[in-house]
Every structure is written in structure tokens, then in C-alpha cells.
N, C-alpha and C positions, 0 to 999 in steps of 0.2 A: 700527718706525714712528717718526714724529716728530709734533709737534703737528698736530692735525687740519687738513688743507688746507681742508676745507669751512668751517671756522669762522674762517678767517684774516681775513675781511672783517667780522667781527661788530662791532657797536657797542660791546660790552663791551671787546673787545681794543683798539679804537680809543681809547676813553676812557682805558684803562690806559696807552696809549702817548702820551697827550696830544694826540691828533688830533681834528679836528672830528667831531661826531656829529649825527645827525638827531634823536635824542631821548636823554634821560638814561637810560643802562642801569641795570637794577636786578636784584639777586638778594638773598637773605637768608641770613645765617649760620644754620645749623641748619634750613634750609628742608627738608632731606631727613629727614622723620620728625617726631618730637616731637608736633606738633598735628594731623597728618593722620589721619583715621579709617582710610583705606586702609593707612597705615603701621602703625597699631596692629593692624590685622587680620592683615597678613602677618607681623608680628613675634610674634604670639601664641604663647606657650610657647617662644620661642627666645631664648636669652641674647644680650646685646649683642655680645660678641666673636664668638660663634658666627655671628651675623648678618653681621658684617663680613668673615667668612672664607668666605662662601657667594657665589660670583660672581653667580649668577642673582638672588639676593636683593638684592645690592648694586646691580645694574643696575635692578631694579624700584624699589627705594626711592629711588635717585638720580633716576630719571625721574619719579616721582610729582609733585613740585612743578613740574617743567617742563611737564608735561601740564596740571596744574590752574591754574597761575598765568600761564604764558607768560613766565616770567622770562628774562633775557638770558644767563644762565649757569647751569650745573649745578655743584653742589659735591659732590665724591665722598663717598659715605656711608661713614664709617669712624670711627675714634676715635684721638686722639693717642697713646694707649698701645698701640695695636695692633702697631706694629713691635717693641716690647719683648716682647710675648707671642709674636710670630713667631720671635724669636731665642732664646726659651726662658725668659724671666723669668717666675717664678711669680706671676701676678697675675690678678685678675678684676675686673669692673665690677659692683658690688653696687647693685641698684636703690635709689634714694633716698640713696645714699652717694657713689658714684663709684668710681674705680679704687682697689683695695686691693692692696698688694704684700705677699706672704707674708713675705719676708725683706728688710727695708729695707737700703739701702746705707749702710755705716758706715766701711769701710776700703778701702785700695787693692786688697786681695785681692778684696773684693766687686765692685769695678769690673772687675777683670781677668777675673772669671768671666763677664761679659756678652760674648757674641760680637759681632763686627762683623756688620752686616746685608749679605747678598748677595741678588741677585735670586731665587736658589733658595729663600730663606726665604719669599718672598711671591709665588709663582707665581699664586696666586688673585687677587692685585691686578692683575697683568698681564692676566689673563683678564677680570676685571671691567671694567677701563678699556677694553680693546679692544672688548668687547661694548657698552659705553656709547657710545664714539665712533661706532660703527656706527649706533646708534639715534638719537643726538643730531643727526647731520647738521651743520647750520650753527650749532648752539648749542654754544659752547665749554664744555669741562669744566675745572673748577678742581681741581687736585690739592692736597693739603695735608699738612703735618706739624706736630707740636708742636715749639716752639722749645726749645733746650737748657735754659734756666732752668726753664720750666714742667714739663717732663718730669722734670728732676732733682728738683724739689720733691716729686713723687709718689714717686720712688724713695727719697728720703732720709726723708721724713715717714712713708712707708708708706701714704699715702692723702691725701685732701684736707686742707688746713690753712688756718686763718684768718690765722695770724701768720707762718707759714713759719720758725718759730724754729730748728728743727733744721737746716733748709736754710742759713739765714744763719750759724748756728754753724759749719757745715762750711766754708762759703765764706770766712769770716773767720778761723776757727781752725785749719783743716786745708787750707790752700790747695793742697797737692800732691794730696790726694784729690779736692778740688773740680775742679781743672784736669783731672785724668785722667777724671773723670766727665763733665765738659762736653765734652771731646774725643770721648769715646765716643758721647755722645748726638748730637753734631754729625755724626759719621760716619754714624750710623744714620739721622738725618733727611735728610742729603744723599743717601744711597743710596736711601732710600724715595721721595724726590721724583723722583730720576732714573728709577726704575722707572715711576712714573706718567707722566712726560713721554715717556719712550721708548715707552710703550704708546699715547700719543696725547693726553694732557692738554695744554691750550692755555695754562694759567697755573697758578701755584702760590700758596698762601697759607701763611705761617708764623705759627702761633698762639702768641703768648707771653702766654697768658691771665693769668698771675700776675705779670708783670713790674712791674705797678703797685705791688707791695710794696717795690720797690727805690728807693734814692736814686740820683740821677744819677751820683754818684761810684762807688757799688758796681756800677751797671749798666755804666759805662764800663770799669772795671777787670776785673770778674769775669764779665761776661755778654756784652757787645757783641762781643768778638773771636770768640766761638763762634757767635753768630747771624750775624755778618758772613761767617764761613766758609761756613755753610749757604747764605746768600743769594748769595754770590759763585759758588759751585758751581752753584746753580740758574740764575744769570745766564748761565753758559756754555752752558746748554741752549737759550738763545734764546727764553725765554718771560717775560712780565711777572711780577714778584714783588710780592705784597701782604704787608705786615707789619702784624700787628694785635695789640694788647694791651688789657687792660681797666684803666681808671683810670690811664692813662699820660700825662696832660697834661704832667707834668714831664719826660717822656722822649721826646716826639714828635719833636723835632729829632734826637735821637740815634738813634731807631729808623729814621728816614729815612736818616741817614748810614750806618747799618749795611748798607745796600745795597738798599733798597726802591725799586721803581718807583712803587708805590702805598702810601700809609700809611693804614691803617684807623684811624678816629677814633671812640672810643666816645661815648655820648650826653652824658657829663658835660662835655665840652669843646665850646663853641660852634664850629660848623664853620668860621666865618670866622677864629676864633682858631687852630684847628688848621691851616688853610691857611697862615697866617703862619708857624707853627712848623716846617712840614715842608719849606719851601724850594721849589725848582723840581721838585715831584713831584705826581703825581695823588693824589687823596684818595678814600677810601671811607667812606660813612656818611651820616648818623648819627642817624636818628630814634630817639627813646626807644622801646624795645620795648613799653612799657606803653601807648603811644598808640593801639595797635590796639584797646584796650579802651574808648577814648573814642568819643563820637559820630563818625560818619563825617566830618561836615563839620569837626570839630575836628582829627581825624587828618590830613585832606587839607590843611587850612590850615597845619598845622605842617610837613607834607611840602613844601609850596610854599616855605616859608621855607628849608628845607634845600636845595632845588634852586636857589633864588635865590642863596644863599650859595655854592653850589658853582660858580657861574659864574666866580668870581674865581680858581679853581684851574686848574692846568695841565690837569687832566682830573678829572671827577667821576663816580664810580660810586655810585648810590644804594643804601643798605643800612640796616638797623637799626644802632643803636649797640652791639648785642651780639646774641646769638642769639634766635631765635623762642621765646617763652615757651610751655610745653606746653599751657596752657589757651587759647591764641589761637584765635579763630574763623577758619578758613581763608577764609571768605567776605570777611572784612575785609582779609586780605592780598591777595586777588584785586582788591578795590576799590582798594587802595593801589597795586598794580602797574599797573592800568589808568590810574589818575590820573597816576602818574609818566610812563608812556608817552605820555599825551596832553598833558602839560604843554608849552606852546610854548617853544622855546629861541630862536626868531628875534626 
């Protein structure tokens, strides 16, 4: 298969390509799960990675927010460390902690022990995406992968980190090990995205969640070449590429230049400033995720500001400035979605 023909004319894909749209498209990072009661019910007693490897469960969870909110795109339910698990890295996602790696990467030998990813490692992904494309019809599916720096940080630190000290120590102090690790993760990410697009995903997003920890110099020298490789290979698949990081105001221009068609902008950067920084590219974002806890009229007033700012971009996809917070009231997200859809662009 190739990207879903039924979704080809979607408003989401049009905005990603910088084409005229009838309304601002909207979807939410982490919309599949987290705050939805129906998600919590189907996930009861099932571990995160186990859930991600069950095609029927992935289809159901990915569809839940599309049914409830009527968003313009679905985001594939998975986790950025899943491909590592699939190739045999000993890791687990611990509730309240995040990904934990049993034997952190320290040496070249550690890197060499990690196999390249092939489609045979993730047949359940192909199955889930094909099932989803059939159910979604004209709604596009966004595939995704973790960017090399963010995934490397989990492998080197052994889990989540606030300062990424061990990661940066390897990057600057053992550049040969770092380069080998980044090349390995770039291969895994590229292959993982290709599996999703080959099965029918219509767009991809590369999540560099922790890139905001980097200086522009370190990003340019030690990270950008590897993200660029992933994005270049995704570009050959003929789908729009979204590139997103958290706290990346100082890197937005570079993240666009790495090969993005759409640059995701977190809520810390005013959208109009982000648009200036990314050049001739579409943008995604960027309502503060906590605004769904404000009174509805406050939330929608801020959403209107975001939509107005987005008019000056090549294309604008409305989203939160990061993922849906678990305690979010789904009814507020429904009101937000309806507001964005009804907001006049003429």
C-alpha cells in the first residue's frame, strides 16, 4: 500500500502542503489515550508496550479520539521506544516514570549489539496501520518515530533525565560512540516510518522531545545530520513530514532546515515568532495544554489568537503546544475542536 488515497484531499494534508483550506485543521498530540475514559477502560491491566504490540487494541485506541472529537487527523497509538523493544533492547515503560532501559549504552560494543530494524520486527505495526486506514476512510493517519537525540538519551541515561548529562558527556567526550549510536537510531527510525507509510500512513511526525536541552552548535554538529537523514528518507516516501521538539525556540530554524515540511512549535514560543523562525514552511501548534483547564471562553479566546497568528504561515495545523495532559476533560477538547472548525478563515 501507499498513503491512503481516500485521505489525499484532507484539509490536514492540504495545510501541511501549504495549500488553501476551508477551515484550520486540528489534531492533538497524545490525543490517543491519556485522558479518555474509554482508553483507560480498554488499557486496564495491560502494559503500555504490550498495548502497542496488539494491532486490534492499537486500532481501537487510535480511533477513539477521532470518534469523540472529529479531529482532522489520527495519530498512530504507539511509543517512541517501541522500535527498540521490537529489535530486542531490554526496556520497559514504568507507570509514572517512563521508559527504563535495563543495560544503558556506554560503548561501541553496546551500540553494535542493537540490531537494525526490518519490517519483520514490526509485523504488528503493518497490521495495525492497515486496519486503521480501512476504518479511518478520508481521515489521514499520522505515523511517527522518536528522533535520534531523544531516543539516544533514553538509551544512554537508562531512563528519563532532566539534565541529559550522560548523553551530552558521550556526545562531546566519546564522539565515535555517539555517532555510531545516532546512525543506528536513525536507521531504526527511518525503517519504522517506512513501515507505517508503506502500510498506509499519510504523514509522519518526528518527535525530538528533548532537543530543547541542546545549544544550536551542539544540535548542528551532533544531532541535525542524523535527524536530517531520517527526514530525507521519509521525504522520499512522498508524505508531509512534521518535526516537533519541546522548548526548542533556539532551534526552530535549524529544525526546519533539517528537512521538515511542517515545524511543530511548543507553547513557550509565540506562534507569530515561530513562523518567522521556520522560514517558508507550514507550522503546527500551539495552544498551551493547560488552557483546557480554563473557562471555555478563555480557552477559545486564546485559540482564536493562535488561529489568527497562523494566518501568516505558509500553512497552519492547530494543535496544543505539547501533548494532552492526562487530567484533561475530554468535553473541553471537543469544545475546542468545534471552535477551531467553526472559526471563519474568510
